C-alpha positions in Angstrom: 5.1 2.5 -14.2 1.5 1.4 -14.8 -0.3 -0.7 -17.4 -2.9 1.3 -19.3 -6.2 -0.4 -19.6 -9.0 1.1 -21.8 -12.7 0.4 -21.6 -13.8 -2.1 -24.2 -15.8 -0.7 -27.1 -18.9 -2.7 -26.0 -18.8 -1.3 -22.6 -18.4 2.3 -23.9 -21.3 1.7 -26.3 -23.4 0.5 -23.3 -22.6 3.7 -21.4 -23.6 5.8 -24.4 -26.9 4.1 -24.7 -27.6 4.5 -21.0 -26.8 8.2 -21.3 -29.1 8.7 -24.2 -32.0 6.8 -22.6 -31.9 9.1 -19.6 -32.0 12.3 -21.7 -28.3 13.1 -21.8 -27.6 13.0 -25.5 -23.9 13.3 -26.3 -24.6 14.3 -29.9 -26.3 17.4 -28.7 -23.0 19.0 -27.7 -21.1 20.2 -30.7 -17.8 21.3 -28.9 -15.7 19.7 -26.3 -16.1 22.7 -24.1 -20.0 22.3 -24.0 -19.7 18.6 -23.5 -17.3 19.1 -20.6 -19.7 21.7 -19.0 -22.7 19.4 -19.5 -20.8 16.5 -18.0 -19.7 18.4 -15.0 -23.4 19.4 -14.5 -24.4 15.7 -14.6 -21.6 14.9 -12.2 -22.8 17.6 -9.7 -26.3 16.2 -9.9 -25.0 12.7 -9.1 -26.0 11.2 -12.4 -22.9 9.1 -12.5 -23.7 7.1 -15.7 -24.2 10.3 -17.6 -21.1 11.9 -16.2 -19.1 8.7 -17.1 -20.4 8.7 -20.6 -19.5 12.4 -21.1 -16.1 12.3 -19.6 -15.2 9.0 -21.3 -16.1 10.5 -24.7 -13.9 13.6 -23.8 -10.9 11.4 -22.9 -11.2 9.8 -26.3 -11.5 13.0 -28.4 -9.8 15.8 -26.6 -6.3 16.8 -28.0 -3.4 15.3 -26.1 -2.4 18.6 -24.6 -5.8 20.1 -24.0 -6.0 21.5 -20.4 -9.5 19.9 -20.1 -8.1 16.4 -20.6 -6.6 15.8 -17.1 -9.8 17.2 -15.6 -11.8 14.8 -17.7 -9.7 11.9 -16.4 -10.2 13.2 -12.8 -13.9 13.5 -13.0 -14.2 10.2 -14.7 -12.2 8.5 -11.9 -14.3 10.2 -9.2 -17.5 9.2 -10.9 -16.4 5.6 -11.1 -15.6 5.8 -7.4 -19.0 7.0 -6.6 -20.3 3.8 -8.3 -17.9 1.6 -6.4 -16.1 0.8 -9.6 -12.7 0.9 -8.0 -10.7 -0.7 -10.8 -12.1 1.6 -13.4 -11.5 4.6 -11.1 -7.9 3.6 -10.6 -7.3 3.3 -14.3 -8.7 6.7 -14.9 -6.5 8.3 -12.2 -3.5 6.5 -13.6 -4.1 7.7 -17.1 -4.1 11.3 -15.7 -0.7 10.8 -14.1 0.8 9.1 -17.2 -0.4 11.9 -19.5 0.1 14.9 -17.2 2.7 14.0 -14.6 3.3 17.8 -13.8 -0.3 18.6 -13.4 -1.5 20.0 -10.1 -4.0 17.0 -9.8 -1.2 14.4 -10.4 -0.4 13.7 -6.7 -4.1 13.6 -5.8 -4.7 11.2 -8.7 -1.9 8.9 -7.4 -3.3 8.9 -4.0 -6.8 8.1 -5.2 -5.5 5.4 -7.5 -3.6 3.7 -4.7 -6.7 4.1 -2.4 -8.9 2.4 -5.1 -6.4 -0.6 -5.3 -6.4 -0.9 -1.6 -10.2 -1.1 -1.5 -10.1 -3.8 -4.1 -7.8 -5.9 -1.9 -10.0 -5.2 1.3 -8.8 -8.2 3.4 -5.3 -9.6 4.1 -6.4 -13.2 3.4 -7.2 -12.3 -0.2 -4.7 -12.5 -3.1 -2.3 -9.6 -2.5 -1.8 -8.4 -6.1 -3.8 -5.3 -5.7 -2.4 -4.6 -2.2 1.1 -4.7 -3.7 0.0 -2.3 -6.5 -1.5 0.0 -3.8 1.8 0.1 -1.9 3.8 0.7 -5.1 1.4 3.5 -6.1 1.6 5.2 -2.7 5.4 4.9 -2.8 5.4 6.4 -6.3 3.5 9.4 -4.8 6.1 9.8 -2.0 9.1 9.7 -4.4 7.6 11.8 -7.3 5.9 14.4 -5.0 8.0 14.6 -1.8 6.2 17.9 -0.8 2.7 16.7 -1.5 0.0 17.5 1.1 -1.0 13.9 0.8 2.4 12.7 2.0 1.5 12.0 5.6 -1.7 10.2 4.6 0.2 8.1 2.1 2.7 7.0 4.7 0.0 5.9 7.0 -1.7 3.9 4.2 1.6 2.2 3.4 2.1 1.2 7.0 -1.3 -0.3 7.2 -0.9 -2.2 3.9 2.5 -3.5 5.0 0.9 -4.8 8.2 -1.8 -6.5 6.1 0.9 -8.1 4.0 2.9 -9.2 7.1 -0.3 -10.6 8.7 -1.1 -12.6 5.5 2.4 -14.2 5.5 2.3 -14.8 9.2 -1.0 -16.6 9.0 0.4 -18.7 6.1 3.3 -19.6 8.4 1.0 -20.6 11.2 -0.9 -22.8 8.7 2.3 -24.7 7.8 3.2 -25.1 11.4 -0.2 -26.8 12.0 0.6 -29.2 9.2 4.2 -29.7 10.6 5.6 -28.3 7.4 8.2 -26.5 9.4 10.6 -25.6 6.6 7.8 -23.8 4.8 6.7 -22.1 8.0 10.2 -20.8 8.5 10.3 -19.2 5.1 7.0 -17.2 5.7 8.0 -16.1 9.2 11.4 -15.0 8.0 9.8 -13.1 5.2 7.7 -11.1 7.7 10.6 -10.3 9.9 12.9 -9.3 6.9 10.5 -7.6 4.7 8.1 -5.9 7.1 10.3 -5.4 10.2 8.5 -2.3 11.6 5.1 -3.9 11.6 3.5 -5.2 14.8 3.2 -8.7 13.2 7.1 -8.8 12.8 7.4 -9.3 16.6 4.8 -12.1 16.6 6.4 -13.8 13.6 9.8 -13.7 15.4 8.3 -15.5 18.4 6.7 -18.0 16.1 10.0 -18.5 14.3 11.7 -19.0 17.6 9.2 -21.7 18.6 9.8 -23.6 15.3 13.6 -23.5 15.8 13.3 -24.9 19.3 11.0 -27.6 18.0 13.7 -28.5 15.5 16.5 -28.1 18.1 18.1 -25.4 16.0 19.9 -23.8 18.9 22.1 -21.4 17.2 19.2 -20.0 15.1 17.0 -19.8 18.1 19.5 -17.8 20.0 20.0 -15.5 17.0 16.3 -14.8 16.9 16.4 -14.1 20.7 19.2 -11.7 20.3 17.3 -9.7 17.8 14.2 -9.8 19.9 16.0 -8.6 23.0 17.6 -5.8 21.1 14.4 -4.6 19.5 11.9 -5.2 22.4 14.1 -4.8 25.5 11.1 -4.2 27.9 8.6 -6.7 26.3 7.4 -9.2 28.9 6.6 -11.9 26.3 10.1 -11.6 24.8 11.7 -11.8 28.3 9.6 -15.0 29.0 10.6 -16.6 25.8 14.3 -15.6 25.6 15.3 -14.8 29.2 17.5 -11.9 30.1 20.3 -12.9 27.8 23.9 -13.7 28.4 25.5 -11.7 31.2 27.8 -8.9 30.2 31.1 -9.3 32.0 32.0 -6.4 34.3 34.9 -4.1 33.3 38.0 -4.8 35.4 38.4 -2.4 38.4 41.4 -0.1 38.5 43.8 -0.8 41.4 43.7 1.7 44.3 46.3 4.3 44.4 49.2 3.8 46.8 50.1 6.4 49.5 52.0 8.6 47.0 48.9 8.8 44.7 50.4 6.7 42.0 48.7 3.5 40.9 50.3 0.3 42.4 52.4 -1.9 40.0 
């Protein structure tokens, strides 16, 4: 599901040096339990570098099934969040889910990982790799934890991310229209309509697609787009202006009036 990325040894060494220089000496704590308690104390004081050093050490030396291990991953991820280190935060949360998928923190960790990937993307015009990863991670949360209290939040986040994706492709289509590369524009507008049909930008891309088809005199394709627009946006003024009311529906034949005996005339 996810690719595991570990901190390089040089980075870990730098963290340990920073910890020692501020008075937080990892070697002072002889057991994992005392190191965990000390790292939590540093976390609560907002000493993020010290907390990161302590929890990173714990993730490397705790036994695989130790109940402190998922908590160490969690605290490590949150500490990275506090330092705006979103990629490192996401990786910590993902390690928690990979190692402890049944833990009570697993759904929260998936949500936080996805949110971190979303923050890395930030804007639709940027490369969408992390946006796609965010959507996949939110969707994993929905499928793996259908009863999670984070479900409604995750669904809202997915809707927003899909709108960002749609907007990115729509804007690319508009760019190609300006360059009169109509075949490329069609591909991007169609992708928005087919891949993100429930986003607000899908309507706009349909109208842009209609305009391109009419420029190219693709009448059948244009009428097909209008048919979909009328069906999906029956009361939309812009759609009516672009497509008209549509073909008239023939009236059903009227039944003949009954004769004097009450039977239908032949």
